[in-house]
Residue frames relative to the residue before (quaternion, step in Angstrom):
aa qw qx qy qz dx dy dz
M 1.0000 0.0000 0.0000 0.0000 0.00 0.00 0.00
Q 0.5126 -0.6761 0.4514 0.2763 3.57 -1.00 0.93
A 0.2245 -0.7481 0.6113 0.1276 3.57 -1.11 0.82
V 0.5706 -0.6117 0.4311 0.3381 3.54 -1.15 0.69
K 0.0064 0.7720 -0.6355 0.0116 3.52 -1.10 0.85
H 0.6830 -0.4601 0.3563 0.4414 3.59 -1.25 0.31
G 0.7484 0.3570 -0.2940 0.4755 3.55 -0.95 0.95
D 0.5789 0.5654 -0.3861 0.4429 3.61 1.24 -0.31
T 0.3096 -0.6796 0.6241 0.2296 3.52 -1.26 0.55
V 0.0550 -0.8172 0.5728 -0.0322 3.54 -0.71 1.14
R 0.2230 -0.7215 0.6351 0.1626 3.50 -1.39 0.30
V 0.0065 0.8143 -0.5774 0.0581 3.58 -0.80 1.06
H 0.2892 -0.6694 0.6399 0.2425 3.48 -1.27 0.49
Y 0.0370 -0.8209 0.5689 -0.0321 3.58 -1.01 0.76
H 0.1159 -0.7188 0.6776 0.1036 3.49 -1.39 0.37
G 0.1337 -0.8152 0.5626 0.0328 3.58 -0.51 1.22
R 0.0144 -0.7964 0.6034 -0.0381 3.55 -0.93 1.02
L 0.4600 -0.5836 0.5708 0.3494 3.52 -1.33 0.29
T 0.6472 -0.5311 0.3558 0.4153 3.60 -1.18 0.22
N 0.6266 0.5181 -0.3475 0.4672 3.59 1.23 -0.25
G 0.6126 -0.5885 0.3179 0.4212 3.60 1.36 0.09
T 0.5000 0.6596 -0.4274 0.3637 3.60 1.24 -0.16
T 0.3577 -0.7238 0.5512 0.2103 3.61 -0.79 1.05
F 0.1227 -0.7889 0.5965 0.0829 3.60 -0.99 0.86
D 0.7975 -0.0387 0.0263 0.6015 3.61 1.19 -0.34
S 0.0417 0.7790 -0.6246 0.0364 3.53 -1.25 0.57
S 0.4108 -0.6931 0.5334 0.2575 3.55 -1.15 0.54
E 0.3714 0.7485 -0.4842 0.2597 3.58 1.26 -0.02
G 0.8256 0.1773 -0.1721 0.5074 3.54 -0.89 1.05
R 0.6853 0.3970 -0.2716 0.5467 3.55 1.33 0.21
D 0.6488 -0.4627 0.4109 0.4428 3.53 -1.32 0.07
P 0.5808 -0.5609 0.4363 0.3970 3.63 -1.13 0.47
L 0.5333 -0.5860 0.5052 0.3421 3.55 -1.26 0.48
E 0.1215 -0.7867 0.6025 0.0571 3.58 -0.90 0.97
F 0.1730 0.7694 -0.6012 0.1290 3.60 -0.91 0.90
T 0.4290 -0.6590 0.5542 0.2732 3.54 -1.32 0.39
V 0.4454 -0.7304 0.4628 0.2321 3.57 -0.61 1.25
G 0.8323 0.2464 -0.1992 0.4549 3.52 -1.02 0.93
T 0.6107 0.5830 -0.3430 0.4118 3.63 1.26 0.08
G 0.5216 -0.6631 0.3972 0.3613 3.57 1.31 -0.03
Q 0.3950 0.7190 -0.4871 0.2995 3.60 1.14 0.41
V 0.7448 0.2058 -0.1337 0.6205 3.58 1.25 -0.37
I 0.6806 -0.4785 0.3500 0.4306 3.56 -1.27 0.29
K 0.6822 -0.5436 0.3229 0.3671 3.54 -1.17 0.77
G 0.6925 0.4860 -0.2925 0.4457 3.62 0.82 -0.98
F 0.6347 0.5067 -0.3290 0.4819 3.60 1.08 -0.60
D 0.6190 0.5646 -0.3054 0.4525 3.52 1.02 -1.00
N 0.7270 0.4252 -0.2317 0.4868 3.59 0.75 -1.11
G 0.6329 0.5912 -0.3247 0.3802 3.58 1.07 -0.69
V 0.6803 0.4750 -0.3086 0.4652 3.63 1.10 -0.44
V 0.4849 0.6778 -0.4382 0.3369 3.61 1.20 -0.34
D 0.8221 0.1873 -0.2161 0.4923 3.57 -1.02 1.00
M 0.4820 0.6249 -0.4772 0.3866 3.65 1.18 0.17
K 0.2558 -0.7241 0.6192 0.1640 3.52 -1.35 0.51
V 0.6573 -0.5032 0.3710 0.4208 3.57 -1.16 0.52
G 0.7639 0.2967 -0.2709 0.5050 3.56 -0.88 1.08
D 0.5517 0.6127 -0.4084 0.3918 3.62 1.16 -0.35
K 0.1493 -0.7469 0.6390 0.1073 3.52 -1.21 0.65
R 0.0136 -0.8048 0.5913 -0.0494 3.53 -1.05 0.81
T 0.2878 -0.7075 0.6118 0.2055 3.54 -1.23 0.57
L 0.1512 -0.7834 0.5998 0.0605 3.59 -0.78 1.06
N 0.1183 -0.7467 0.6515 0.0626 3.59 -0.80 1.06
I 0.0602 -0.8423 0.5345 -0.0345 3.53 -0.21 1.34
P 0.3233 -0.7612 0.5307 0.1856 3.58 -0.61 1.13
V 0.7411 -0.4397 0.2926 0.4144 3.57 -1.23 0.53
D 0.7116 0.4892 -0.2707 0.4255 3.59 0.81 -1.03
E 0.7164 0.3700 -0.2495 0.5363 3.60 1.23 -0.32
A 0.6025 0.5005 -0.3587 0.5078 3.55 1.34 0.25
Y 0.8055 -0.2293 0.1981 0.5092 3.58 -0.58 -1.18
G 0.5695 -0.6214 0.3744 0.3865 3.57 1.25 0.24
P 0.6398 -0.5098 0.4012 0.4121 3.54 -1.32 0.13
K 0.5843 -0.5267 0.4495 0.4232 3.58 -1.26 0.29
N 0.2728 -0.7529 0.5876 0.1159 3.50 -1.10 0.93
D 0.3913 -0.7528 0.4820 0.2189 3.60 -0.47 1.23
E 0.6032 0.5744 -0.3564 0.4232 3.58 1.17 -0.54
L 0.6593 0.4861 -0.3007 0.4884 3.60 1.26 -0.32
I 0.5909 0.4925 -0.3807 0.5132 3.60 1.26 0.28
M 0.0370 0.8403 -0.5326 0.0940 3.55 -0.55 1.19
E 0.4063 -0.6638 0.5730 0.2568 3.49 -1.27 0.61
F 0.0847 -0.7921 0.6045 0.0044 3.59 -0.92 0.96
P 0.4457 -0.7177 0.4640 0.2665 3.61 -0.61 1.10
K 0.5129 -0.6632 0.4519 0.3048 3.58 -0.87 0.93
E 0.6040 0.5900 -0.3475 0.4078 3.58 1.11 -0.67
N 0.6738 0.4808 -0.2819 0.4851 3.60 1.26 -0.41
I 0.5354 0.6105 -0.4040 0.4212 3.59 1.28 0.05
P 0.5390 -0.6159 0.4569 0.3483 3.59 -0.91 0.84
S 0.5384 -0.6665 0.4072 0.3163 3.62 -0.88 0.90
D 0.6768 0.4839 -0.3027 0.4650 3.63 1.12 -0.49
L 0.6157 0.5316 -0.3567 0.4594 3.60 1.26 0.06
N 0.1104 -0.7839 0.6100 0.0337 3.54 -0.82 1.04
P 0.1716 -0.8415 0.5031 0.0965 3.61 0.22 1.25
Q 0.1188 -0.7607 0.6370 0.0377 3.54 -1.16 0.82
V 0.5722 -0.5654 0.4513 0.3864 3.59 -1.12 0.57
G 0.7756 0.2910 -0.2680 0.4918 3.53 -0.93 1.07
M 0.5221 0.6442 -0.4148 0.3747 3.60 1.25 -0.25
D 0.3420 -0.7140 0.5777 0.1987 3.56 -1.08 0.84
L 0.0183 -0.7804 0.6243 -0.0286 3.56 -0.96 1.00
Q 0.2954 -0.7130 0.5909 0.2350 3.51 -1.35 0.03
M 0.1100 -0.7724 0.6238 0.0469 3.50 -1.13 0.78
S 0.2143 -0.7442 0.5973 0.2087 3.56 -1.25 0.10
N 0.4017 -0.6988 0.5335 0.2564 3.50 -1.14 0.69
P 0.7460 -0.4155 0.2638 0.4486 3.63 -1.25 0.12
Q 0.6658 0.4939 -0.2995 0.4724 3.59 1.21 -0.52
G 0.5741 -0.6263 0.3608 0.3848 3.58 1.31 0.00
Q 0.4708 0.6643 -0.4505 0.3661 3.60 1.26 0.06
V 0.2933 -0.7540 0.5639 0.1656 3.56 -0.86 0.99
F 0.0446 0.7893 -0.6112 0.0375 3.61 -1.02 0.81
P 0.4953 -0.6744 0.4617 0.2946 3.57 -1.12 0.69
V 0.0501 -0.7594 0.6480 0.0297 3.53 -1.24 0.62
K 0.2628 -0.7355 0.6014 0.1680 3.53 -1.26 0.46
V 0.4383 -0.6670 0.5262 0.2935 3.60 -0.98 0.78
A 0.1802 -0.8215 0.5368 0.0665 3.57 -0.49 1.22
A 0.7940 -0.0606 0.0717 0.6006 3.62 1.05 -0.67
I 0.2003 -0.7551 0.6117 0.1247 3.56 -1.24 0.49
G 0.1146 -0.7941 0.5957 0.0375 3.56 -0.74 1.11
D 0.7482 -0.3869 0.2873 0.4561 3.54 -1.33 -0.16
S 0.8343 0.1762 -0.0620 0.5187 3.58 0.83 -0.95
S 0.7866 0.2047 -0.1261 0.5687 3.61 1.24 -0.10
I 0.2575 -0.7075 0.6139 0.2371 3.50 -1.35 0.16
T 0.3829 -0.6990 0.5589 0.2290 3.53 -1.21 0.58
L 0.1050 -0.7990 0.5920 0.0110 3.58 -0.73 1.10
D 0.1960 -0.7777 0.5934 0.0684 3.53 -1.02 0.95
A 0.1527 -0.8114 0.5618 0.0520 3.59 -0.58 1.18
N 0.3867 0.7032 -0.5010 0.3240 3.58 1.21 0.29
H 0.5721 -0.5360 0.4709 0.4044 3.60 -1.20 0.43
P 0.5986 -0.6037 0.3824 0.3619 3.62 -0.93 0.86
L 0.7425 0.3988 -0.2134 0.4941 3.61 1.09 -0.64
A 0.3747 0.7197 -0.4950 0.3108 3.59 1.25 0.19
G 0.7929 0.2809 -0.2338 0.4876 3.54 -1.01 0.87
E 0.6456 0.5263 -0.3076 0.4600 3.59 1.30 0.06
D 0.3345 -0.6449 0.6392 0.2522 3.55 -1.18 0.67
L 0.1783 -0.8138 0.5483 0.0731 3.60 -0.92 0.83
V 0.1893 -0.7484 0.6263 0.1086 3.53 -1.26 0.56
F 0.0457 -0.7889 0.6128 -0.0041 3.56 -0.83 1.03
E 0.1814 -0.6896 0.6863 0.1432 3.51 -1.12 0.82
I 0.0011 -0.8268 0.5609 -0.0415 3.58 -0.59 1.13
E 0.1171 -0.7459 0.6497 0.0881 3.54 -1.29 0.49
L 0.3306 -0.7400 0.5519 0.1960 3.58 -0.80 1.02
V 0.2159 -0.8134 0.5354 0.0711 3.55 -0.54 1.22
E 0.8070 -0.0668 0.1189 0.5746 3.59 0.92 -0.88
I 0.1574 -0.6843 0.6994 0.1338 3.49 -1.39 0.63
K 0.2782 -0.7935 0.5191 0.1533 3.55 -0.59 1.13
């Protein structure tokens, strides 16, 4: 039976959890995730974790921060003056927003804190700074 190697396109079902057991994503009720191994379409620990699996194999991947979304980057946390917020927007801590940089690229941010004259926005990936656990099942090697 064929084992997964770099360059293969695979389909997997997965259940992603934080180390405290909180689920952050799952393919349950959806089509399996399809990606080409070794091309950077998924995080490094997930990519490397499917290598040598055979169709039908199940595996638990314990992925450290550095092979997931990396550590939180303090440079991606910014203060934004309240006076620059649209008047029809009522920001709340935890709210997801979108901003654009001077080049016009749009990127997601999360409201981390609200002060008297500014709000703190966090542009880190929501899973940055987290070790991740994935239960995976290899469904197909294309």
